[in-house]
C-alpha positions in Angstrom: 18.1 -0.6 -26.6 19.8 -1.0 -23.2 22.8 1.1 -24.2 20.4 3.8 -25.5 18.5 3.8 -22.3 21.7 4.1 -20.2 22.9 6.9 -22.5 19.6 8.8 -21.8 19.9 8.3 -18.1 23.5 9.5 -18.2 22.5 12.6 -20.0 19.9 13.3 -17.3 22.6 14.4 -15.0 23.4 13.5 -11.3 19.8 13.9 -10.2 19.0 10.7 -12.1 20.7 8.7 -9.3 18.1 9.5 -6.6 15.4 9.3 -9.3 16.4 5.8 -10.2 16.5 4.9 -6.5 12.9 6.3 -6.1 11.8 4.2 -9.0 13.3 1.0 -7.6 11.8 1.6 -4.1 8.5 2.4 -5.7 8.3 -0.8 -7.8 9.5 -2.9 -4.9 7.0 -1.5 -2.4 4.1 -1.7 -4.8 4.8 -5.3 -5.7 5.2 -6.3 -2.0 2.1 -4.5 -0.9 0.1 -5.9 -3.8 1.0 -9.5 -2.8 0.5 -8.8 0.9 -3.0 -7.2 0.4 -4.0 -9.9 -2.0 -3.3 -12.5 0.7 -5.0 -10.4 3.4 -8.1 -9.7 1.4 -9.0 -13.2 0.2 -12.6 -14.6 0.1 -13.9 -14.8 3.7 -17.3 -16.3 2.8 -16.0 -19.9 3.4 -14.5 -18.8 6.7 -17.9 -17.3 7.9 -19.7 -20.5 6.8 -17.3 -22.6 8.7 -17.6 -20.5 11.8 -21.4 -20.6 11.7 -21.5 -24.4 11.5 -19.0 -24.8 14.3 -20.6 -22.3 16.6 -24.1 -23.8 16.0 -22.6 -27.2 16.9 -21.1 -25.7 20.1 -17.5 -26.2 18.9 -15.9 -22.9 20.0 -12.4 -24.3 20.0 -12.9 -25.5 16.5 -14.1 -22.1 15.4 -11.1 -20.4 16.9 -8.8 -23.0 15.3 -10.4 -22.3 11.9 -9.6 -18.6 12.2 -6.0 -19.3 13.3 -5.5 -21.7 10.4 -7.0 -19.3 7.9 -4.8 -16.4 8.9 -5.0 -12.8 7.8 -6.3 -9.7 9.5 -10.0 -10.5 9.1 -9.6 -14.0 10.6 -7.4 -12.5 13.4 -10.2 -10.0 14.4 -12.8 -12.8 14.4 -10.6 -15.0 16.5 -10.2 -12.2 19.0 -14.0 -11.9 19.2 -14.4 -15.7 19.7 -11.8 -15.7 22.5 -13.9 -13.1 24.4 -17.3 -14.3 23.4 -18.3 -14.7 27.1 -18.1 -11.0 27.6 -21.1 -8.7 27.4 -22.0 -7.7 23.8 -20.8 -4.1 24.1 -17.5 -5.1 25.7 -17.1 -7.8 23.0 -17.6 -5.2 20.3 -14.9 -3.0 21.8 -12.5 -5.9 22.0 -13.0 -6.6 18.3 -12.7 -2.9 17.4 -9.3 -2.8 19.2 -8.2 -5.9 17.3 -9.3 -4.3 14.0 -7.4 -1.1 14.8 -4.3 -3.1 15.6 -4.5 -4.8 12.2 -4.8 -1.6 10.1 -1.2 -0.4 10.5 0.0 -3.7 9.0 -2.3 -3.1 6.0 -0.9 0.4 5.5 2.7 -0.6 6.0 5.1 1.3 3.7 2.3 3.1 1.8 3.8 6.3 3.2 6.9 5.6 1.3 4.9 5.7 -1.9 3.3 9.0 -0.8 6.7 10.4 -0.2 8.0 9.4 -3.6 4.9 10.9 -5.3 6.0 14.2 -3.8 9.7 13.9 -4.1 10.1 12.6 -7.6 8.7 15.7 -9.4 10.8 17.9 -7.1 13.9 16.0 -8.1 13.0 16.4 -11.7 12.6 20.1 -11.2 16.0 20.2 -9.5 17.4 18.4 -12.6 15.7 21.1 -14.7 17.3 23.8 -12.8 20.8 22.3 -12.8 20.5 21.5 -16.5 19.5 25.1 -17.4 22.3 26.4 -15.2 24.8 24.3 -17.2 23.4 25.7 -20.4 23.6 29.3 -19.3 27.1 28.7 -18.0 28.1 27.6 -21.5 26.5 30.7 -23.0 28.2 32.9 -20.4 31.6 31.5 -21.3 31.4 31.2 -25.1 28.2 32.9 -26.2 26.2 30.8 -28.7 29.3 29.4 -30.4 28.8 25.9 -28.8 25.2 25.0 -29.6 25.9 21.3 -28.8 26.9 22.1 -25.2 23.9 24.4 -24.8 21.4 21.8 -26.1 23.1 19.2 -23.8 22.2 21.2 -20.8 18.6 21.6 -22.0 18.4 17.9 -22.7 19.5 17.2 -19.2 16.8 19.4 -17.9 14.0 17.8 -20.0 15.2 14.2 -19.2 15.2 14.8 -15.5 11.8 16.4 -15.6 10.2 13.7 -17.7 11.7 11.0 -15.5 10.5 12.6 -12.2 7.0 13.0 -13.6 6.8 9.5 -14.9 7.9 8.0 -11.6 5.3 10.2 -9.8 2.5 9.3 -12.1 3.1 5.5 -12.0 3.6 5.6 -8.2 0.4 7.6 -7.8 -1.6 5.0 -9.7 -0.2 2.2 -7.6 -0.7 4.1 -4.4 -4.3 4.9 -5.1 -5.0 1.2 -6.0 -3.3 -0.1 -2.9 -5.1 2.5 -0.7 -8.4 1.4 -2.1 -7.5 -2.2 -1.3 -6.8 -1.3 2.3 -10.2 0.4 2.5 -11.9 -2.6 1.0 -10.2 -5.0 3.5 -11.1 -2.7 6.4 -14.7 -2.6 5.3 -14.7 -6.4 5.0 -13.2 -6.6 8.4 -16.0 -4.5 9.9 -18.7 -6.5 8.0 -17.5 -9.9 9.2 -17.1 -8.6 12.7 -20.7 -7.4 12.7 -21.9 -10.7 11.3 -20.0 -12.6 14.0 -21.5 -10.3 16.7 -25.0 -11.0 15.3 -24.4 -14.7 15.2 -23.1 -14.8 18.8 -26.1 -12.7 19.9 -28.5 -15.1 18.2 -26.8 -18.1 19.8 -27.0 -16.4 23.2 -30.7 -15.8 22.8 -31.5 -19.4 21.8 -29.1 -21.1 24.3 -31.1 -20.6 27.5 -34.2 -22.0 25.9 -32.4 -25.1 24.7 
């Protein structure tokens, strides 16, 4: 099976080298991003419950420590808000927005690589198609149709390269769309939890003077 696969790749021509490189990079990036986003987008309900109980008890340092121990972009944004909770509400909201914006590039890291591979892989397959057909026509030009094996070899090279490029692009596109949706989900969760924290701090501010 392995020998057969290597033979097919060899018959695809020189363009198979960058195509294989694209496939390796694509798989590596998708796997790394999947694991990273899985850690970043964990369940934050226990975190919010812990923050609420600590803040209602007046334990601001404990709330900040809980965010730091939890880790991840959502906890980082909440920790930023807690560190500036003495600021006016509008200013506090801006600080949390800045913290959220600083976290988004980390969530999107290397997704542009996948976007590039989605575009480049079919073009490399098309290049393989062109070079394969050129090889076939060169054989025809030298010897007419007296060497059908050589002619079909050039056609096979063209088809293998095209199929490989399309396969890599399709698989990468599926992974890219899934990871992009995960980034959007985590970003929305970040905004939700930040708003919940703002509302909680606002409520505590209103009740504190009366206590």
